[in-house]
C-alpha positions in Angstrom: -23.4 2.7 -32.1 -24.1 3.6 -28.4 -21.6 5.6 -26.4 -19.0 3.3 -25.0 -19.2 2.6 -21.3 -15.8 1.9 -19.7 -16.8 2.5 -16.1 -16.9 -0.3 -13.6 -18.2 -0.6 -10.0 -15.8 -1.5 -7.3 -17.2 -2.0 -3.7 -20.1 0.4 -4.5 -17.9 3.1 -6.0 -17.6 3.9 -9.7 -14.3 3.9 -11.5 -14.3 5.7 -14.8 -12.4 2.8 -16.3 -10.9 -0.5 -14.9 -7.3 0.6 -15.2 -5.0 1.6 -12.3 -1.3 1.4 -11.3 0.0 -1.3 -8.9 1.3 -0.1 -5.6 5.0 0.6 -5.3 5.4 1.5 -9.0 4.0 5.0 -9.1 4.8 6.7 -5.8 1.7 8.7 -5.0 1.5 10.1 -8.5 3.7 13.2 -8.0 6.7 11.6 -9.6 4.7 10.9 -12.8 2.7 14.1 -12.9 4.9 15.7 -15.7 4.9 12.4 -17.7 1.3 11.3 -17.9 -2.3 12.5 -17.3 -3.1 11.5 -13.7 -6.8 12.2 -14.3 -7.2 9.4 -16.9 -6.9 6.1 -14.9 -9.8 4.7 -13.0 -7.8 5.0 -9.8 -4.3 5.8 -8.5 -2.8 3.4 -5.9 -0.2 4.8 -3.5 3.0 3.2 -2.3 2.7 1.4 1.0 2.2 3.7 4.0 3.2 2.8 7.6 2.6 4.7 10.8 6.3 5.7 11.2 9.0 6.2 8.5 10.4 3.0 7.1 14.0 2.9 5.9 13.7 -0.1 3.5 16.4 -2.5 2.5 20.1 -1.8 1.7 21.2 -1.4 -1.9 21.4 -2.8 -4.5 17.6 -3.2 -4.4 16.6 -3.7 -8.1 18.0 -6.0 -10.8 16.7 -6.8 -14.3 15.8 -10.4 -15.2 14.5 -12.0 -18.4 11.1 -10.5 -19.1 11.0 -8.9 -15.7 12.8 -7.5 -12.7 13.5 -8.3 -9.1 13.1 -5.7 -6.4 13.8 -5.7 -2.7 12.9 -2.1 -1.8 11.5 -3.2 1.5 8.5 -0.8 1.8 10.5 2.3 2.3 8.2 5.3 3.0 8.2 8.6 4.9 5.5 7.6 7.4 1.8 8.4 7.8 2.0 12.1 8.8 4.2 13.1 5.9 2.0 11.1 3.6 -1.2 12.9 4.7 0.4 16.3 4.7 2.2 15.9 1.3 0.9 13.1 -0.8 -2.8 13.2 0.1 -2.7 17.0 -0.3 -1.3 16.5 -3.8 -3.9 13.9 -4.7 -6.7 16.3 -3.7 -6.1 18.0 -7.0 -6.4 14.8 -9.1 -9.7 13.7 -10.6 -9.7 10.0 -10.0 -10.3 7.5 -7.2 -7.5 7.1 -4.6 -6.5 3.8 -3.1 -4.0 4.0 -0.2 -1.8 0.9 0.3 -1.3 0.2 4.1 1.7 -1.7 5.5 3.1 -2.3 9.0 5.4 -4.3 11.2 2.6 -5.5 13.4 -1.2 -5.8 13.5 -1.3 -2.8 15.8 0.6 -0.7 13.3 -1.8 -1.7 10.5 -4.7 -0.7 12.8 -3.2 2.7 13.6 -2.8 3.6 9.9 -6.3 2.3 8.9 -8.0 4.1 11.7 -6.2 7.4 10.9 -6.9 7.2 7.2 -10.5 6.4 7.9 -10.8 10.1 8.8 -9.5 11.3 5.4 -12.1 12.1 2.8 -9.7 11.9 -0.1 -9.0 8.2 0.6 -11.6 6.1 -1.4 -10.2 2.6 -0.6 -7.6 1.0 1.6 -5.4 -1.7 0.1 -3.9 -3.8 2.9 -0.5 -5.1 2.0 -0.1 -8.5 3.6 2.0 -9.9 0.8 5.3 -8.0 0.4 8.1 -10.7 0.2 10.9 -8.3 1.0 10.5 -7.5 4.7 11.4 -9.7 7.7 8.5 -8.8 9.9 4.8 -8.0 9.2 3.6 -7.9 5.6 3.9 -11.4 4.1 3.8 -13.1 7.5 0.1 -12.1 7.7 -0.6 -13.1 4.0 0.6 -16.7 4.0 -1.2 -17.9 7.1 -5.1 -18.1 6.8 -5.5 -17.8 10.6 -3.3 -14.6 10.8 -5.0 -13.2 7.7 -8.4 -13.7 9.3 -7.2 -12.0 12.4 -5.8 -8.9 10.8 -8.7 -8.6 8.4 -11.2 -8.7 11.3 -9.2 -6.2 13.3 -9.0 -3.7 10.4 -12.6 -4.2 9.5 -13.4 -2.8 13.0 -11.2 0.2 12.4 -12.4 1.5 9.1 -15.6 1.9 7.2 -13.8 2.5 3.9 -13.8 -0.2 1.3 -11.0 -2.6 2.2 -8.9 -4.4 -0.4 -6.6 -7.2 0.8 -3.6 -7.7 -1.5 -2.7 -11.4 -1.7 0.6 -13.2 -2.1 1.3 -15.8 -4.8 3.9 -17.4 -2.6 1.5 -19.9 -1.1 0.3 -23.4 -1.9 -3.4 -22.5 -2.5 -4.2 -18.8 -3.0 -7.9 -19.4 -2.9 -7.7 -20.5 0.7 -6.3 -17.1 1.6 -8.9 -15.3 -0.5 -11.7 -17.1 1.3 -10.1 -16.3 4.6 -10.0 -12.6 3.8 -13.6 -12.6 2.5 -14.9 -14.4 5.6 -13.7 -11.6 7.9 -15.0 -8.6 5.9 -12.7 -7.8 3.0 -14.6 -5.9 0.3 -12.2 -6.8 -2.5 -9.0 -8.6 -3.3 -6.0 -7.6 -5.3 -3.5 -10.1 -6.8 -0.9 -11.0 -7.4 2.0 -9.4 -5.5 5.4 -10.4 -6.7 6.9 -14.0 -6.8 10.0 -14.5 -4.6 13.1 -15.0 -6.8 16.9 -14.6 -6.8 19.7 -13.6 -9.1 23.4 -14.2 -8.6 26.2 -12.1 -10.1 28.6 -14.7 -11.3 31.5 -12.3 -11.9 31.4 -10.9 -8.4 30.3 -14.2 -7.0 27.7 -12.4 -4.9 23.9 -12.1 -4.7 22.7 -9.4 -7.1 20.4 -8.0 -4.5 21.6 -7.0 -1.0 18.5 -8.7 0.4 19.5 -11.9 -1.5 15.9 -12.5 -2.6 13.5 -10.1 -4.2 10.0 -9.9 -5.7 9.8 -10.9 -9.4 7.5 -8.8 -11.5 6.9 -8.1 -15.2 5.7 -10.2 -18.2 7.5 -13.3 -16.8 4.8 -13.7 -14.1 1.7 -12.9 -16.2 0.6 -16.5 -16.9 0.9 -17.3 -13.2 -1.0 -14.2 -12.2 -3.7 -14.8 -14.8 -4.3 -18.4 -13.5 -4.5 -17.2 -9.9 -6.9 -14.3 -10.8 -9.2 -16.8 -12.5 -9.0 -19.2 -9.6 -9.7 -16.6 -7.0 -12.5 -14.8 -8.9 -14.3 -18.1 -9.1 -13.7 -18.9 -5.4 -15.1 -15.8 -3.8 -18.0 -13.4 -4.3 -16.2 -10.2 -3.7 -14.5 -8.3 -6.6 -10.9 -9.0 -7.7 -8.3 -6.5 -9.0 -5.9 -8.4 -11.3 -2.2 -7.6 -11.8 1.0 -9.2 -12.8 2.9 -8.4 -16.1 0.3 -6.3 -17.8 1.8 -4.3 -20.6 -1.0 -3.6 -23.1 -4.8 -3.7 -23.6 -4.7 -7.4 -24.8 -3.1 -8.4 -21.5 -5.7 -6.4 -19.6 -8.5 -8.0 -21.5 -7.2 -11.5 -20.5 -7.5 -10.5 -16.8 -10.9 -9.0 -17.3 -12.2 -12.1 -19.1 -10.7 -14.3 -16.4 -12.8 -12.5 -13.8 -11.0 -9.4 -12.6 -13.2 -6.3 -12.2 -10.2 -4.0 -12.6 -6.5 -4.3 -13.6 -3.3 -2.7 -12.3 -0.1 -1.9 -14.3 3.1 -2.3 -12.4 6.6 -2.8 -13.7 5.8 -1.7 -17.2 5.3 1.9 -16.0 9.1 2.1 -15.6 9.4 1.5 -19.4 6.3 3.5 -20.4 5.0 6.1 -18.0 1.9 6.5 -20.3 1.2 2.7 -20.1 -2.1 3.2 -18.3 -3.3 5.7 -20.9 -2.3 3.4 -23.8 -4.2 0.5 -22.2 -7.3 2.6 -21.6 -7.2 3.7 -25.2 -6.5 0.2 -26.4 -9.6 -1.1 -24.5 -11.7 1.5 -26.1 -10.4 0.6 -29.6 -11.0 -3.1 -29.0 -14.6 -2.4 -27.8 -15.2 -0.4 -31.0 -13.8 -3.2 -33.1 -15.9 -5.8 -31.4 -19.0 -3.5 -31.4 -19.1 -3.8 -27.6 -20.8 -0.9 -25.9 -20.1 -1.8 -22.2 -16.8 -3.1 -20.8 -18.7 -5.0 -18.1 -20.0 -7.4 -20.8 -16.7 -9.2 -21.0 -15.8 -9.2 -17.3 -15.6 -12.8 -16.1 -17.0 -14.4 -19.4 -14.8 -17.4 -19.0 
């Protein structure tokens, strides 16, 4: 049998395999460095980075739910300068692609971050977070309105020559409308889905379980919704799609790839299994051997 090819092309760049983490579940990799091999995934995706430090939401910010969890972290991060000095410096020693997630309170803040990161050679892609449901300004406000999404995509396209991935929200009536809006103004790829807005109530305390009242639902509970949206979007646009939402094993990843995703991201499950990405990569290889498939690209978008 021929040597197995697990590499995929994303926006003109090669990933050694189609597996990465979802933003916000992995820090910038430093927190997991002693728990897993950071060189193995096709890419590492950082937590959201804003121009200035962002405090995030009050606690409690995380609560478990059936087959998932709700989080309302609120894009807490130390700001751009600390990120470049500390996180990017650390990632310079990691042998994989780097995707930096960009967030902001305003269009101008997104532009500032994108323009500054355009100067950094260690940054391979920018992922523009216009879909976080847990902040009161910026983020999801841009990702649920096609007009505002077009505006910010166009503005950021003028600020960076790096491949630009727009992260889409599922909290909309028709996600393909937003996908087409981002594509029309220069997005190079799309990632989806971000979390679904949900709520939990503590009946003993008679209070909201999260200080923010609502949070983003992630985990296996959202996988069927995510899979349907990835299928819809990948057939509505010509640019590549990164699929995510409840992926826990190679079989889950294969569903997304067959539905049209060029790559997949693991999120909440990393809290349960820090080696989840490695297990999925190995599972994909084992499945290819079993199916006598020599190239992972043969099954991408076969449905």
